[in-house]
mmCIF file of the protein (N, C-alpha, C, O) and its ligand, coordinates in Angstrom:
data_MODEL
# 
_entry.id   MODEL 
# 
loop_
_entity.id 
_entity.type 
_entity.pdbx_number_of_molecules 
1 polymer     1 
2 non-polymer 1 
# 
_entity_poly.entity_id                      1 
_entity_poly.type                           'polypeptide(L)' 
_entity_poly.nstd_linkage                   no 
_entity_poly.nstd_monomer                   no 
_entity_poly.pdbx_seq_one_letter_code       MADEKKKSACPTCMGNKVIAGVCETSGEWQGKTEDGQVCTPDQKCPTCKGKGYVEG 
_entity_poly.pdbx_seq_one_letter_code_can   MADEKKKSACPTCMGNKVIAGVCETSGEWQGKTEDGQVCTPDQKCPTCKGKGYVEG 
_entity_poly.pdbx_strand_id                 A 
# 
loop_
_entity_poly_seq.entity_id 
_entity_poly_seq.num 
_entity_poly_seq.mon_id 
_entity_poly_seq.hetero 
1 1  MET n 
1 2  ALA n 
1 3  ASP n 
1 4  GLU n 
1 5  LYS n 
1 6  LYS n 
1 7  LYS n 
1 8  SER n 
1 9  ALA n 
1 10 CYS n 
1 11 PRO n 
1 12 THR n 
1 13 CYS n 
1 14 MET n 
1 15 GLY n 
1 16 ASN n 
1 17 LYS n 
1 18 VAL n 
1 19 ILE n 
1 20 ALA n 
1 21 GLY n 
1 22 VAL n 
1 23 CYS n 
1 24 GLU n 
1 25 THR n 
1 26 SER n 
1 27 GLY n 
1 28 GLU n 
1 29 TRP n 
1 30 GLN n 
1 31 GLY n 
1 32 LYS n 
1 33 THR n 
1 34 GLU n 
1 35 ASP n 
1 36 GLY n 
1 37 GLN n 
1 38 VAL n 
1 39 CYS n 
1 40 THR n 
1 41 PRO n 
1 42 ASP n 
1 43 GLN n 
1 44 LYS n 
1 45 CYS n 
1 46 PRO n 
1 47 THR n 
1 48 CYS n 
1 49 LYS n 
1 50 GLY n 
1 51 LYS n 
1 52 GLY n 
1 53 TYR n 
1 54 VAL n 
1 55 GLU n 
1 56 GLY n 
# 
loop_
_struct_asym.id 
_struct_asym.entity_id 
A 1 
B 2 
# 
loop_
_chem_comp.id 
_chem_comp.type 
_chem_comp.mon_nstd_flag 
ALA 'L-peptide linking' y 
ASN 'L-peptide linking' y 
ASP 'L-peptide linking' y 
CYS 'L-peptide linking' y 
GLN 'L-peptide linking' y 
GLU 'L-peptide linking' y 
GLY 'peptide linking'   y 
ILE 'L-peptide linking' y 
LYS 'L-peptide linking' y 
MET 'L-peptide linking' y 
PRO 'L-peptide linking' y 
SER 'L-peptide linking' y 
THR 'L-peptide linking' y 
TRP 'L-peptide linking' y 
TYR 'L-peptide linking' y 
VAL 'L-peptide linking' y 
ZN  non-polymer         . 
# 
_pdbx_entity_nonpoly.entity_id   2 
_pdbx_entity_nonpoly.name        ? 
_pdbx_entity_nonpoly.comp_id     ZN 
# 
_pdbx_nonpoly_scheme.asym_id         B 
_pdbx_nonpoly_scheme.entity_id       2 
_pdbx_nonpoly_scheme.mon_id          ZN 
_pdbx_nonpoly_scheme.ndb_seq_num     1 
_pdbx_nonpoly_scheme.pdb_seq_num     101 
_pdbx_nonpoly_scheme.auth_seq_num    101 
_pdbx_nonpoly_scheme.pdb_mon_id      ZN 
_pdbx_nonpoly_scheme.auth_mon_id     ZN 
_pdbx_nonpoly_scheme.pdb_strand_id   A 
_pdbx_nonpoly_scheme.pdb_ins_code    . 
# 
loop_
_atom_site.group_PDB 
_atom_site.id 
_atom_site.type_symbol 
_atom_site.label_atom_id 
_atom_site.label_alt_id 
_atom_site.label_comp_id 
_atom_site.label_asym_id 
_atom_site.label_entity_id 
_atom_site.label_seq_id 
_atom_site.pdbx_PDB_ins_code 
_atom_site.Cartn_x 
_atom_site.Cartn_y 
_atom_site.Cartn_z 
_atom_site.occupancy 
_atom_site.B_iso_or_equiv 
_atom_site.pdbx_formal_charge 
_atom_site.auth_seq_id 
_atom_site.auth_comp_id 
_atom_site.auth_asym_id 
_atom_site.auth_atom_id 
_atom_site.pdbx_PDB_model_num 
ATOM   1   N  N  . MET A 1 1  ? 18.583 64.673 49.039 1.00 0.00 ? 1   MET A N  1 
ATOM   2   C  CA . MET A 1 1  ? 18.749 63.326 48.424 1.00 0.00 ? 1   MET A CA 1 
ATOM   3   C  C  . MET A 1 1  ? 19.258 63.448 47.068 1.00 0.00 ? 1   MET A C  1 
ATOM   4   O  O  . MET A 1 1  ? 19.157 62.471 46.326 1.00 0.00 ? 1   MET A O  1 
ATOM   5   N  N  . ALA A 1 2  ? 19.816 64.568 46.632 1.00 0.00 ? 2   ALA A N  1 
ATOM   6   C  CA . ALA A 1 2  ? 20.215 64.692 45.276 1.00 0.00 ? 2   ALA A CA 1 
ATOM   7   C  C  . ALA A 1 2  ? 21.631 64.081 45.098 1.00 0.00 ? 2   ALA A C  1 
ATOM   8   O  O  . ALA A 1 2  ? 21.974 63.690 43.983 1.00 0.00 ? 2   ALA A O  1 
ATOM   9   N  N  . ASP A 1 3  ? 22.427 63.992 46.122 1.00 0.00 ? 3   ASP A N  1 
ATOM   10  C  CA . ASP A 1 3  ? 23.762 63.480 45.973 1.00 0.00 ? 3   ASP A CA 1 
ATOM   11  C  C  . ASP A 1 3  ? 23.886 61.998 46.203 1.00 0.00 ? 3   ASP A C  1 
ATOM   12  O  O  . ASP A 1 3  ? 24.353 61.547 47.249 1.00 0.00 ? 3   ASP A O  1 
ATOM   13  N  N  . GLU A 1 4  ? 23.459 61.243 45.203 1.00 0.00 ? 4   GLU A N  1 
ATOM   14  C  CA . GLU A 1 4  ? 23.443 59.790 45.350 1.00 0.00 ? 4   GLU A CA 1 
ATOM   15  C  C  . GLU A 1 4  ? 24.871 59.277 45.162 1.00 0.00 ? 4   GLU A C  1 
ATOM   16  O  O  . GLU A 1 4  ? 25.186 58.160 45.573 1.00 0.00 ? 4   GLU A O  1 
ATOM   17  N  N  . LYS A 1 5  ? 25.728 60.075 44.551 1.00 0.00 ? 5   LYS A N  1 
ATOM   18  C  CA . LYS A 1 5  ? 27.017 59.553 44.220 1.00 0.00 ? 5   LYS A CA 1 
ATOM   19  C  C  . LYS A 1 5  ? 28.107 59.904 45.267 1.00 0.00 ? 5   LYS A C  1 
ATOM   20  O  O  . LYS A 1 5  ? 29.299 59.921 44.963 1.00 0.00 ? 5   LYS A O  1 
ATOM   21  N  N  . LYS A 1 6  ? 27.682 60.162 46.425 1.00 0.00 ? 6   LYS A N  1 
ATOM   22  C  CA . LYS A 1 6  ? 28.622 60.528 47.482 1.00 0.00 ? 6   LYS A CA 1 
ATOM   23  C  C  . LYS A 1 6  ? 29.691 59.401 47.645 1.00 0.00 ? 6   LYS A C  1 
ATOM   24  O  O  . LYS A 1 6  ? 29.376 58.214 47.562 1.00 0.00 ? 6   LYS A O  1 
ATOM   25  N  N  . LYS A 1 7  ? 30.913 59.804 47.871 1.00 0.00 ? 7   LYS A N  1 
ATOM   26  C  CA . LYS A 1 7  ? 31.914 58.852 48.229 1.00 0.00 ? 7   LYS A CA 1 
ATOM   27  C  C  . LYS A 1 7  ? 31.879 58.601 49.711 1.00 0.00 ? 7   LYS A C  1 
ATOM   28  O  O  . LYS A 1 7  ? 31.748 59.514 50.526 1.00 0.00 ? 7   LYS A O  1 
ATOM   29  N  N  . SER A 1 8  ? 31.996 57.391 50.020 1.00 0.00 ? 8   SER A N  1 
ATOM   30  C  CA . SER A 1 8  ? 32.059 57.098 51.460 1.00 0.00 ? 8   SER A CA 1 
ATOM   31  C  C  . SER A 1 8  ? 33.274 56.312 51.869 1.00 0.00 ? 8   SER A C  1 
ATOM   32  O  O  . SER A 1 8  ? 33.812 55.520 51.095 1.00 0.00 ? 8   SER A O  1 
ATOM   33  N  N  . ALA A 1 9  ? 33.689 56.531 53.057 1.00 0.00 ? 9   ALA A N  1 
ATOM   34  C  CA . ALA A 1 9  ? 34.884 55.815 53.484 1.00 0.00 ? 9   ALA A CA 1 
ATOM   35  C  C  . ALA A 1 9  ? 34.726 54.308 53.301 1.00 0.00 ? 9   ALA A C  1 
ATOM   36  O  O  . ALA A 1 9  ? 33.684 53.702 53.549 1.00 0.00 ? 9   ALA A O  1 
ATOM   37  N  N  . CYS A 1 10 ? 35.822 53.771 52.856 1.00 0.00 ? 10  CYS A N  1 
ATOM   38  C  CA . CYS A 1 10 ? 35.741 52.340 52.558 1.00 0.00 ? 10  CYS A CA 1 
ATOM   39  C  C  . CYS A 1 10 ? 35.519 51.573 53.956 1.00 0.00 ? 10  CYS A C  1 
ATOM   40  O  O  . CYS A 1 10 ? 36.279 51.764 54.905 1.00 0.00 ? 10  CYS A O  1 
ATOM   41  N  N  . PRO A 1 11 ? 34.498 50.751 54.010 1.00 0.00 ? 11  PRO A N  1 
ATOM   42  C  CA . PRO A 1 11 ? 34.265 49.977 55.243 1.00 0.00 ? 11  PRO A CA 1 
ATOM   43  C  C  . PRO A 1 11 ? 35.338 48.965 55.561 1.00 0.00 ? 11  PRO A C  1 
ATOM   44  O  O  . PRO A 1 11 ? 35.471 48.554 56.714 1.00 0.00 ? 11  PRO A O  1 
ATOM   45  N  N  . THR A 1 12 ? 36.081 48.564 54.607 1.00 0.00 ? 12  THR A N  1 
ATOM   46  C  CA . THR A 1 12 ? 37.108 47.570 54.793 1.00 0.00 ? 12  THR A CA 1 
ATOM   47  C  C  . THR A 1 12 ? 38.302 48.139 55.522 1.00 0.00 ? 12  THR A C  1 
ATOM   48  O  O  . THR A 1 12 ? 38.774 47.581 56.513 1.00 0.00 ? 12  THR A O  1 
ATOM   49  N  N  . CYS A 1 13 ? 38.782 49.257 55.017 1.00 0.00 ? 13  CYS A N  1 
ATOM   50  C  CA . CYS A 1 13 ? 39.963 49.816 55.506 1.00 0.00 ? 13  CYS A CA 1 
ATOM   51  C  C  . CYS A 1 13 ? 39.742 51.083 56.376 1.00 0.00 ? 13  CYS A C  1 
ATOM   52  O  O  . CYS A 1 13 ? 40.660 51.694 56.924 1.00 0.00 ? 13  CYS A O  1 
ATOM   53  N  N  . MET A 1 14 ? 38.465 51.406 56.445 1.00 0.00 ? 14  MET A N  1 
ATOM   54  C  CA . MET A 1 14 ? 38.013 52.654 57.171 1.00 0.00 ? 14  MET A CA 1 
ATOM   55  C  C  . MET A 1 14 ? 38.637 53.890 56.655 1.00 0.00 ? 14  MET A C  1 
ATOM   56  O  O  . MET A 1 14 ? 38.874 54.830 57.415 1.00 0.00 ? 14  MET A O  1 
ATOM   57  N  N  . GLY A 1 15 ? 38.918 53.927 55.369 1.00 0.00 ? 15  GLY A N  1 
ATOM   58  C  CA . GLY A 1 15 ? 39.572 55.060 54.764 1.00 0.00 ? 15  GLY A CA 1 
ATOM   59  C  C  . GLY A 1 15 ? 41.056 55.127 54.865 1.00 0.00 ? 15  GLY A C  1 
ATOM   60  O  O  . GLY A 1 15 ? 41.668 56.105 54.434 1.00 0.00 ? 15  GLY A O  1 
ATOM   61  N  N  . ASN A 1 16 ? 41.664 54.088 55.438 1.00 0.00 ? 16  ASN A N  1 
ATOM   62  C  CA . ASN A 1 16 ? 43.124 54.095 55.591 1.00 0.00 ? 16  ASN A CA 1 
ATOM   63  C  C  . ASN A 1 16 ? 43.868 53.678 54.334 1.00 0.00 ? 16  ASN A C  1 
ATOM   64  O  O  . ASN A 1 16 ? 45.082 53.858 54.230 1.00 0.00 ? 16  ASN A O  1 
ATOM   65  N  N  . LYS A 1 17 ? 43.160 53.141 53.416 1.00 0.00 ? 17  LYS A N  1 
ATOM   66  C  CA . LYS A 1 17 ? 43.708 52.744 52.111 1.00 0.00 ? 17  LYS A CA 1 
ATOM   67  C  C  . LYS A 1 17 ? 44.475 51.466 52.091 1.00 0.00 ? 17  LYS A C  1 
ATOM   68  O  O  . LYS A 1 17 ? 44.677 50.833 51.055 1.00 0.00 ? 17  LYS A O  1 
ATOM   69  N  N  . VAL A 1 18 ? 44.915 51.091 53.327 1.00 0.00 ? 18  VAL A N  1 
ATOM   70  C  CA . VAL A 1 18 ? 45.672 49.846 53.410 1.00 0.00 ? 18  VAL A CA 1 
ATOM   71  C  C  . VAL A 1 18 ? 45.086 49.039 54.603 1.00 0.00 ? 18  VAL A C  1 
ATOM   72  O  O  . VAL A 1 18 ? 44.491 49.578 55.535 1.00 0.00 ? 18  VAL A O  1 
ATOM   73  N  N  . ILE A 1 19 ? 45.293 47.767 54.501 1.00 0.00 ? 19  ILE A N  1 
ATOM   74  C  CA . ILE A 1 19 ? 44.893 46.882 55.527 1.00 0.00 ? 19  ILE A CA 1 
ATOM   75  C  C  . ILE A 1 19 ? 46.060 46.680 56.484 1.00 0.00 ? 19  ILE A C  1 
ATOM   76  O  O  . ILE A 1 19 ? 47.094 46.189 56.032 1.00 0.00 ? 19  ILE A O  1 
ATOM   77  N  N  . ALA A 1 20 ? 45.987 46.987 57.654 1.00 0.00 ? 20  ALA A N  1 
ATOM   78  C  CA . ALA A 1 20 ? 47.122 46.908 58.560 1.00 0.00 ? 20  ALA A CA 1 
ATOM   79  C  C  . ALA A 1 20 ? 47.553 45.389 58.700 1.00 0.00 ? 20  ALA A C  1 
ATOM   80  O  O  . ALA A 1 20 ? 46.693 44.511 58.757 1.00 0.00 ? 20  ALA A O  1 
ATOM   81  N  N  . GLY A 1 21 ? 48.759 45.134 58.748 1.00 0.00 ? 21  GLY A N  1 
ATOM   82  C  CA . GLY A 1 21 ? 49.193 43.741 58.939 1.00 0.00 ? 21  GLY A CA 1 
ATOM   83  C  C  . GLY A 1 21 ? 48.816 43.291 60.314 1.00 0.00 ? 21  GLY A C  1 
ATOM   84  O  O  . GLY A 1 21 ? 48.797 44.058 61.277 1.00 0.00 ? 21  GLY A O  1 
ATOM   85  N  N  . VAL A 1 22 ? 48.523 42.045 60.370 1.00 0.00 ? 22  VAL A N  1 
ATOM   86  C  CA . VAL A 1 22 ? 48.093 41.490 61.653 1.00 0.00 ? 22  VAL A CA 1 
ATOM   87  C  C  . VAL A 1 22 ? 48.876 40.217 61.981 1.00 0.00 ? 22  VAL A C  1 
ATOM   88  O  O  . VAL A 1 22 ? 49.278 39.442 61.113 1.00 0.00 ? 22  VAL A O  1 
ATOM   89  N  N  . CYS A 1 23 ? 49.055 40.063 63.224 1.00 0.00 ? 23  CYS A N  1 
ATOM   90  C  CA . CYS A 1 23 ? 49.781 38.824 63.692 1.00 0.00 ? 23  CYS A CA 1 
ATOM   91  C  C  . CYS A 1 23 ? 48.878 37.852 64.375 1.00 0.00 ? 23  CYS A C  1 
ATOM   92  O  O  . CYS A 1 23 ? 48.132 38.230 65.279 1.00 0.00 ? 23  CYS A O  1 
ATOM   93  N  N  . GLU A 1 24 ? 48.920 36.644 63.984 1.00 0.00 ? 24  GLU A N  1 
ATOM   94  C  CA . GLU A 1 24 ? 48.104 35.628 64.544 1.00 0.00 ? 24  GLU A CA 1 
ATOM   95  C  C  . GLU A 1 24 ? 48.979 34.488 65.041 1.00 0.00 ? 24  GLU A C  1 
ATOM   96  O  O  . GLU A 1 24 ? 50.060 34.172 64.544 1.00 0.00 ? 24  GLU A O  1 
ATOM   97  N  N  . THR A 1 25 ? 48.394 33.915 66.069 1.00 0.00 ? 25  THR A N  1 
ATOM   98  C  CA . THR A 1 25 ? 49.062 32.691 66.541 1.00 0.00 ? 25  THR A CA 1 
ATOM   99  C  C  . THR A 1 25 ? 48.238 31.504 66.324 1.00 0.00 ? 25  THR A C  1 
ATOM   100 O  O  . THR A 1 25 ? 47.055 31.561 66.660 1.00 0.00 ? 25  THR A O  1 
ATOM   101 N  N  . SER A 1 26 ? 48.674 30.516 65.846 1.00 0.00 ? 26  SER A N  1 
ATOM   102 C  CA . SER A 1 26 ? 47.939 29.348 65.671 1.00 0.00 ? 26  SER A CA 1 
ATOM   103 C  C  . SER A 1 26 ? 48.776 28.021 65.751 1.00 0.00 ? 26  SER A C  1 
ATOM   104 O  O  . SER A 1 26 ? 49.920 27.961 65.301 1.00 0.00 ? 26  SER A O  1 
ATOM   105 N  N  . GLY A 1 27 ? 48.200 27.057 66.295 1.00 0.00 ? 27  GLY A N  1 
ATOM   106 C  CA . GLY A 1 27 ? 48.869 25.786 66.468 1.00 0.00 ? 27  GLY A CA 1 
ATOM   107 C  C  . GLY A 1 27 ? 49.330 25.198 65.082 1.00 0.00 ? 27  GLY A C  1 
ATOM   108 O  O  . GLY A 1 27 ? 50.307 24.458 64.973 1.00 0.00 ? 27  GLY A O  1 
ATOM   109 N  N  . GLU A 1 28 ? 48.596 25.565 64.119 1.00 0.00 ? 28  GLU A N  1 
ATOM   110 C  CA . GLU A 1 28 ? 48.940 25.062 62.786 1.00 0.00 ? 28  GLU A CA 1 
ATOM   111 C  C  . GLU A 1 28 ? 50.314 25.539 62.377 1.00 0.00 ? 28  GLU A C  1 
ATOM   112 O  O  . GLU A 1 28 ? 50.982 24.899 61.566 1.00 0.00 ? 28  GLU A O  1 
ATOM   113 N  N  . TRP A 1 29 ? 50.761 26.713 62.962 1.00 0.00 ? 29  TRP A N  1 
ATOM   114 C  CA . TRP A 1 29 ? 51.965 27.277 62.489 1.00 0.00 ? 29  TRP A CA 1 
ATOM   115 C  C  . TRP A 1 29 ? 53.095 26.981 63.454 1.00 0.00 ? 29  TRP A C  1 
ATOM   116 O  O  . TRP A 1 29 ? 54.210 27.467 63.262 1.00 0.00 ? 29  TRP A O  1 
ATOM   117 N  N  . GLN A 1 30 ? 52.821 26.159 64.534 1.00 0.00 ? 30  GLN A N  1 
ATOM   118 C  CA . GLN A 1 30 ? 53.881 25.788 65.425 1.00 0.00 ? 30  GLN A CA 1 
ATOM   119 C  C  . GLN A 1 30 ? 54.884 25.028 64.674 1.00 0.00 ? 30  GLN A C  1 
ATOM   120 O  O  . GLN A 1 30 ? 54.557 24.108 63.924 1.00 0.00 ? 30  GLN A O  1 
ATOM   121 N  N  . GLY A 1 31 ? 56.165 25.410 64.867 1.00 0.00 ? 31  GLY A N  1 
ATOM   122 C  CA . GLY A 1 31 ? 57.209 24.747 64.139 1.00 0.00 ? 31  GLY A CA 1 
ATOM   123 C  C  . GLY A 1 31 ? 57.584 25.314 62.833 1.00 0.00 ? 31  GLY A C  1 
ATOM   124 O  O  . GLY A 1 31 ? 58.692 25.106 62.338 1.00 0.00 ? 31  GLY A O  1 
ATOM   125 N  N  . LYS A 1 32 ? 56.603 26.082 62.225 1.00 0.00 ? 32  LYS A N  1 
ATOM   126 C  CA . LYS A 1 32 ? 56.907 26.730 60.970 1.00 0.00 ? 32  LYS A CA 1 
ATOM   127 C  C  . LYS A 1 32 ? 57.588 28.019 61.061 1.00 0.00 ? 32  LYS A C  1 
ATOM   128 O  O  . LYS A 1 32 ? 58.386 28.435 60.221 1.00 0.00 ? 32  LYS A O  1 
ATOM   129 N  N  . THR A 1 33 ? 57.207 28.671 62.198 1.00 0.00 ? 33  THR A N  1 
ATOM   130 C  CA . THR A 1 33 ? 57.878 29.941 62.563 1.00 0.00 ? 33  THR A CA 1 
ATOM   131 C  C  . THR A 1 33 ? 58.380 29.757 63.980 1.00 0.00 ? 33  THR A C  1 
ATOM   132 O  O  . THR A 1 33 ? 58.057 28.812 64.700 1.00 0.00 ? 33  THR A O  1 
ATOM   133 N  N  . GLU A 1 34 ? 59.246 30.800 64.336 1.00 0.00 ? 34  GLU A N  1 
ATOM   134 C  CA . GLU A 1 34 ? 59.903 30.714 65.632 1.00 0.00 ? 34  GLU A CA 1 
ATOM   135 C  C  . GLU A 1 34 ? 59.026 30.500 66.817 1.00 0.00 ? 34  GLU A C  1 
ATOM   136 O  O  . GLU A 1 34 ? 59.309 29.704 67.712 1.00 0.00 ? 34  GLU A O  1 
ATOM   137 N  N  . ASP A 1 35 ? 57.873 31.288 66.792 1.00 0.00 ? 35  ASP A N  1 
ATOM   138 C  CA . ASP A 1 35 ? 56.983 31.227 67.929 1.00 0.00 ? 35  ASP A CA 1 
ATOM   139 C  C  . ASP A 1 35 ? 55.570 30.859 67.615 1.00 0.00 ? 35  ASP A C  1 
ATOM   140 O  O  . ASP A 1 35 ? 54.648 31.077 68.401 1.00 0.00 ? 35  ASP A O  1 
ATOM   141 N  N  . GLY A 1 36 ? 55.422 30.297 66.455 1.00 0.00 ? 36  GLY A N  1 
ATOM   142 C  CA . GLY A 1 36 ? 54.040 29.914 66.050 1.00 0.00 ? 36  GLY A CA 1 
ATOM   143 C  C  . GLY A 1 36 ? 53.180 31.077 65.679 1.00 0.00 ? 36  GLY A C  1 
ATOM   144 O  O  . GLY A 1 36 ? 51.962 30.949 65.560 1.00 0.00 ? 36  GLY A O  1 
ATOM   145 N  N  . GLN A 1 37 ? 53.814 32.233 65.491 1.00 0.00 ? 37  GLN A N  1 
ATOM   146 C  CA . GLN A 1 37 ? 53.067 33.450 65.081 1.00 0.00 ? 37  GLN A CA 1 
ATOM   147 C  C  . GLN A 1 37 ? 53.356 33.804 63.622 1.00 0.00 ? 37  GLN A C  1 
ATOM   148 O  O  . GLN A 1 37 ? 54.487 33.769 63.137 1.00 0.00 ? 37  GLN A O  1 
ATOM   149 N  N  . VAL A 1 38 ? 52.297 34.134 62.986 1.00 0.00 ? 38  VAL A N  1 
ATOM   150 C  CA . VAL A 1 38 ? 52.489 34.509 61.554 1.00 0.00 ? 38  VAL A CA 1 
ATOM   151 C  C  . VAL A 1 38 ? 51.869 35.986 61.388 1.00 0.00 ? 38  VAL A C  1 
ATOM   152 O  O  . VAL A 1 38 ? 50.741 36.261 61.798 1.00 0.00 ? 38  VAL A O  1 
ATOM   153 N  N  . CYS A 1 39 ? 52.676 36.868 60.774 1.00 0.00 ? 39  CYS A N  1 
ATOM   154 C  CA . CYS A 1 39 ? 52.240 38.236 60.574 1.00 0.00 ? 39  CYS A CA 1 
ATOM   155 C  C  . CYS A 1 39 ? 52.152 38.474 59.096 1.00 0.00 ? 39  CYS A C  1 
ATOM   156 O  O  . CYS A 1 39 ? 52.979 38.012 58.309 1.00 0.00 ? 39  CYS A O  1 
ATOM   157 N  N  . THR A 1 40 ? 51.150 39.191 58.751 1.00 0.00 ? 40  THR A N  1 
ATOM   158 C  CA . THR A 1 40 ? 50.960 39.566 57.395 1.00 0.00 ? 40  THR A CA 1 
ATOM   159 C  C  . THR A 1 40 ? 51.357 41.105 57.293 1.00 0.00 ? 40  THR A C  1 
ATOM   160 O  O  . THR A 1 40 ? 51.110 41.922 58.181 1.00 0.00 ? 40  THR A O  1 
ATOM   161 N  N  . PRO A 1 41 ? 51.962 41.376 56.171 1.00 0.00 ? 41  PRO A N  1 
ATOM   162 C  CA . PRO A 1 41 ? 52.443 42.794 56.058 1.00 0.00 ? 41  PRO A CA 1 
ATOM   163 C  C  . PRO A 1 41 ? 51.182 43.708 55.652 1.00 0.00 ? 41  PRO A C  1 
ATOM   164 O  O  . PRO A 1 41 ? 50.106 43.214 55.316 1.00 0.00 ? 41  PRO A O  1 
ATOM   165 N  N  . ASP A 1 42 ? 51.412 45.002 55.714 1.00 0.00 ? 42  ASP A N  1 
ATOM   166 C  CA . ASP A 1 42 ? 50.384 45.883 55.319 1.00 0.00 ? 42  ASP A CA 1 
ATOM   167 C  C  . ASP A 1 42 ? 50.083 45.605 53.831 1.00 0.00 ? 42  ASP A C  1 
ATOM   168 O  O  . ASP A 1 42 ? 50.990 45.318 53.050 1.00 0.00 ? 42  ASP A O  1 
ATOM   169 N  N  . GLN A 1 43 ? 48.821 45.695 53.462 1.00 0.00 ? 43  GLN A N  1 
ATOM   170 C  CA . GLN A 1 43 ? 48.577 45.501 52.032 1.00 0.00 ? 43  GLN A CA 1 
ATOM   171 C  C  . GLN A 1 43 ? 47.559 46.502 51.537 1.00 0.00 ? 43  GLN A C  1 
ATOM   172 O  O  . GLN A 1 43 ? 46.775 47.041 52.318 1.00 0.00 ? 43  GLN A O  1 
ATOM   173 N  N  . LYS A 1 44 ? 47.570 46.747 50.265 1.00 0.00 ? 44  LYS A N  1 
ATOM   174 C  CA . LYS A 1 44 ? 46.568 47.707 49.755 1.00 0.00 ? 44  LYS A CA 1 
ATOM   175 C  C  . LYS A 1 44 ? 45.189 47.062 49.889 1.00 0.00 ? 44  LYS A C  1 
ATOM   176 O  O  . LYS A 1 44 ? 44.978 45.871 49.659 1.00 0.00 ? 44  LYS A O  1 
ATOM   177 N  N  . CYS A 1 45 ? 44.337 47.880 50.250 1.00 0.00 ? 45  CYS A N  1 
ATOM   178 C  CA . CYS A 1 45 ? 42.955 47.459 50.439 1.00 0.00 ? 45  CYS A CA 1 
ATOM   179 C  C  . CYS A 1 45 ? 42.341 46.916 49.097 1.00 0.00 ? 45  CYS A C  1 
ATOM   180 O  O  . CYS A 1 45 ? 42.307 47.621 48.088 1.00 0.00 ? 45  CYS A O  1 
ATOM   181 N  N  . PRO A 1 46 ? 41.891 45.723 49.128 1.00 0.00 ? 46  PRO A N  1 
ATOM   182 C  CA . PRO A 1 46 ? 41.215 45.211 47.938 1.00 0.00 ? 46  PRO A CA 1 
ATOM   183 C  C  . PRO A 1 46 ? 39.884 45.686 47.622 1.00 0.00 ? 46  PRO A C  1 
ATOM   184 O  O  . PRO A 1 46 ? 39.428 45.604 46.482 1.00 0.00 ? 46  PRO A O  1 
ATOM   185 N  N  . THR A 1 47 ? 39.221 46.202 48.640 1.00 0.00 ? 47  THR A N  1 
ATOM   186 C  CA . THR A 1 47 ? 37.869 46.677 48.488 1.00 0.00 ? 47  THR A CA 1 
ATOM   187 C  C  . THR A 1 47 ? 37.805 48.006 47.702 1.00 0.00 ? 47  THR A C  1 
ATOM   188 O  O  . THR A 1 47 ? 37.002 48.169 46.785 1.00 0.00 ? 47  THR A O  1 
ATOM   189 N  N  . CYS A 1 48 ? 38.674 48.937 48.095 1.00 0.00 ? 48  CYS A N  1 
ATOM   190 C  CA . CYS A 1 48 ? 38.680 50.258 47.472 1.00 0.00 ? 48  CYS A CA 1 
ATOM   191 C  C  . CYS A 1 48 ? 39.884 50.386 46.553 1.00 0.00 ? 48  CYS A C  1 
ATOM   192 O  O  . CYS A 1 48 ? 40.045 51.410 45.889 1.00 0.00 ? 48  CYS A O  1 
ATOM   193 N  N  . LYS A 1 49 ? 40.718 49.382 46.502 1.00 0.00 ? 49  LYS A N  1 
ATOM   194 C  CA . LYS A 1 49 ? 41.895 49.343 45.676 1.00 0.00 ? 49  LYS A CA 1 
ATOM   195 C  C  . LYS A 1 49 ? 42.818 50.510 46.014 1.00 0.00 ? 49  LYS A C  1 
ATOM   196 O  O  . LYS A 1 49 ? 43.384 51.136 45.118 1.00 0.00 ? 49  LYS A O  1 
ATOM   197 N  N  . GLY A 1 50 ? 42.959 50.784 47.219 1.00 0.00 ? 50  GLY A N  1 
ATOM   198 C  CA . GLY A 1 50 ? 43.956 51.726 47.720 1.00 0.00 ? 50  GLY A CA 1 
ATOM   199 C  C  . GLY A 1 50 ? 43.392 53.140 47.643 1.00 0.00 ? 50  GLY A C  1 
ATOM   200 O  O  . GLY A 1 50 ? 44.164 54.083 47.816 1.00 0.00 ? 50  GLY A O  1 
ATOM   201 N  N  . LYS A 1 51 ? 42.068 53.359 47.390 1.00 0.00 ? 51  LYS A N  1 
ATOM   202 C  CA . LYS A 1 51 ? 41.605 54.732 47.238 1.00 0.00 ? 51  LYS A CA 1 
ATOM   203 C  C  . LYS A 1 51 ? 41.209 55.308 48.612 1.00 0.00 ? 51  LYS A C  1 
ATOM   204 O  O  . LYS A 1 51 ? 41.301 56.507 48.876 1.00 0.00 ? 51  LYS A O  1 
ATOM   205 N  N  . GLY A 1 52 ? 40.753 54.355 49.483 1.00 0.00 ? 52  GLY A N  1 
ATOM   206 C  CA . GLY A 1 52 ? 40.342 54.869 50.822 1.00 0.00 ? 52  GLY A CA 1 
ATOM   207 C  C  . GLY A 1 52 ? 38.847 55.169 50.889 1.00 0.00 ? 52  GLY A C  1 
ATOM   208 O  O  . GLY A 1 52 ? 38.309 55.440 51.962 1.00 0.00 ? 52  GLY A O  1 
ATOM   209 N  N  . TYR A 1 53 ? 38.189 55.118 49.749 1.00 0.00 ? 53  TYR A N  1 
ATOM   210 C  CA . TYR A 1 53 ? 36.728 55.342 49.776 1.00 0.00 ? 53  TYR A CA 1 
ATOM   211 C  C  . TYR A 1 53 ? 36.081 54.485 48.627 1.00 0.00 ? 53  TYR A C  1 
ATOM   212 O  O  . TYR A 1 53 ? 36.729 53.964 47.719 1.00 0.00 ? 53  TYR A O  1 
ATOM   213 N  N  . VAL A 1 54 ? 34.786 54.412 48.777 1.00 0.00 ? 54  VAL A N  1 
ATOM   214 C  CA . VAL A 1 54 ? 34.070 53.577 47.772 1.00 0.00 ? 54  VAL A CA 1 
ATOM   215 C  C  . VAL A 1 54 ? 33.018 54.491 47.253 1.00 0.00 ? 54  VAL A C  1 
ATOM   216 O  O  . VAL A 1 54 ? 32.514 55.324 48.006 1.00 0.00 ? 54  VAL A O  1 
ATOM   217 N  N  . GLU A 1 55 ? 32.651 54.379 45.986 1.00 0.00 ? 55  GLU A N  1 
ATOM   218 C  CA . GLU A 1 55 ? 31.603 55.172 45.359 1.00 0.00 ? 55  GLU A CA 1 
ATOM   219 C  C  . GLU A 1 55 ? 30.291 54.490 45.838 1.00 0.00 ? 55  GLU A C  1 
ATOM   220 O  O  . GLU A 1 55 ? 30.145 53.268 45.885 1.00 0.00 ? 55  GLU A O  1 
ATOM   221 N  N  . GLY A 1 56 ? 29.346 55.413 46.192 1.00 0.00 ? 56  GLY A N  1 
ATOM   222 C  CA . GLY A 1 56 ? 28.159 54.734 46.506 1.00 0.00 ? 56  GLY A CA 1 
ATOM   223 C  C  . GLY A 1 56 ? 27.041 55.765 46.499 1.00 0.00 ? 56  GLY A C  1 
ATOM   224 O  O  . GLY A 1 56 ? 25.885 55.423 46.747 1.00 0.00 ? 56  GLY A O  1 
HETATM 225 ZN ZN . ZN  B 2 .  ? 39.502 50.140 51.489 1.00 0.00 2 101 ZN  A ZN 1 
# 
């Protein structure tokens, strides 16, 4: 129990450093995009700030 400062994989990105883009379909977007689907691009994880781990 001496190592309290272990780095652990970020729970948000699972250590991937980025959040994979996701595509969602919603009626709200019907007409705004071709098929009512909106995709977000990969983005740097805001939780670990792209490090892939969190201090804990
Ligand atoms: Zn992360």
